[in-house]
C-alpha positions as CSV (number, residue, x, y, z in Angstrom):
1,M,-47.6,-32.3,4.1
2,I,-45.5,-35.3,4.7
3,P,-47.3,-37.7,7.0
4,F,-44.1,-39.1,8.5
5,I,-42.9,-35.8,10.0
6,S,-44.4,-34.8,13.3
7,P,-45.6,-31.2,13.9
8,A,-43.2,-30.8,16.9
9,F,-40.2,-31.6,14.8
10,A,-41.2,-29.2,12.0
11,E,-41.6,-26.4,14.5
12,A,-38.1,-27.0,16.0
13,A,-36.5,-27.0,12.6
14,G,-38.1,-23.7,11.7
15,A,-36.9,-22.0,14.9
16,A,-33.4,-23.3,14.5
17,S,-33.0,-21.9,11.0
18,A,-33.7,-18.3,12.1
19,G,-30.0,-17.3,11.6
20,P,-27.7,-15.1,13.7
21,S,-29.1,-12.1,15.5
22,M,-28.7,-8.5,14.3
23,Y,-26.0,-7.9,17.0
24,G,-24.0,-10.9,15.8
25,Q,-24.1,-9.5,12.2
26,L,-23.0,-6.1,13.3
27,I,-20.1,-7.5,15.3
28,M,-19.1,-9.6,12.3
29,L,-19.2,-6.6,10.0
30,G,-17.2,-4.5,12.5
31,G,-14.6,-7.3,12.6
32,F,-14.3,-7.3,8.9
33,V,-13.9,-3.5,8.8
34,L,-11.2,-3.7,11.5
35,I,-9.3,-6.4,9.7
36,F,-9.5,-4.4,6.5
37,W,-8.2,-1.3,8.2
38,L,-5.3,-3.1,10.0
39,L,-4.1,-5.2,7.0
40,I,-4.7,-2.9,4.0
41,W,-5.5,0.7,4.7
42,R,-3.1,1.5,7.5
43,P,0.1,0.0,5.9
44,Q,-0.7,1.6,2.5
45,S,-1.2,5.0,4.1
46,K,2.1,4.7,6.0
47,R,4.0,3.8,2.8
48,A,2.4,6.7,0.9
49,K,3.4,9.1,3.7
50,E,7.0,7.9,3.7
51,H,7.2,8.2,-0.1
52,K,5.8,11.7,0.1
53,N,8.4,12.7,2.7
54,L,11.1,11.1,0.5
55,L,10.1,13.2,-2.5
56,G,9.8,16.3,-0.4
57,N,13.3,15.9,1.0
58,L,15.2,15.3,-2.3
59,S,18.0,17.7,-2.8
60,K,21.0,18.1,-5.0
61,G,23.7,15.4,-4.5
62,D,21.3,12.7,-3.2
63,E,21.7,9.3,-4.8
64,V,18.4,7.7,-5.8
65,V,17.0,4.7,-7.7
66,T,13.9,5.1,-9.9
67,T,11.0,2.6,-10.3
68,G,12.6,1.6,-13.6
69,G,15.8,0.6,-11.8
70,I,18.0,3.5,-13.0
71,V,20.5,4.7,-10.4
72,G,21.7,8.3,-10.4
73,K,22.7,11.4,-8.5
74,V,20.2,14.3,-8.3
75,V,21.6,17.3,-10.2
76,N,18.5,19.5,-10.2
77,T,15.0,19.5,-8.7
78,T,11.8,21.4,-9.5
79,D,8.3,20.9,-8.2
80,E,7.5,18.0,-10.4
81,F,10.7,16.9,-12.1
82,I,14.2,15.9,-11.1
83,T,17.4,15.6,-13.2
84,L,19.6,12.6,-12.6
85,Q,23.2,12.3,-13.6
86,V,23.5,8.6,-14.6
87,A,27.0,8.8,-16.2
88,E,29.7,11.4,-16.6
89,N,28.1,13.2,-19.5
90,L,24.6,11.9,-19.3
91,E,21.7,13.5,-17.5
92,L,18.1,12.3,-17.6
93,N,14.9,14.0,-16.5
94,F,12.3,12.1,-14.5
95,Q,9.1,12.9,-12.7
96,K,9.6,13.0,-9.0
97,S,7.0,10.3,-8.5
98,S,9.2,7.8,-10.3
99,V,11.8,7.9,-7.5
100,A,11.5,4.6,-5.6
101,A,14.2,5.0,-2.9
102,S,17.0,7.1,-1.7
103,L,20.4,5.4,-1.5
104,P,23.2,5.9,1.0
105,K,26.0,8.2,-0.1
106,G,28.7,6.4,-2.1
107,T,26.5,3.7,-3.5
108,I,27.1,4.7,-7.1
109,K,30.9,4.5,-6.7
110,A,30.5,1.1,-5.0
111,I,28.5,-0.2,-8.0
112,K,30.9,1.0,-10.7
């Protein structure tokens, strides 16, 4: 086509642009899957398991904080709901899934 390009140079350029081999692509894909599993899937699974254990071990008298930032003492628990005492004469009902963390005993007294 272009008279200034020799046929030997054109063949070499075509062979060089063949791309990576199939094995290279599979190794790259496997590397991405491994990185995804190590950085995203595994830590999220660990956090979900810890939160499930936290919710399963809630009992009367535990001090907890909700995802909304409300601190209270557990007064009553059912399968899906808990009742928190947040003040002397004030009890609030929450879904168990809204509990973010369990606090050490005496935290509420230290805050007040």
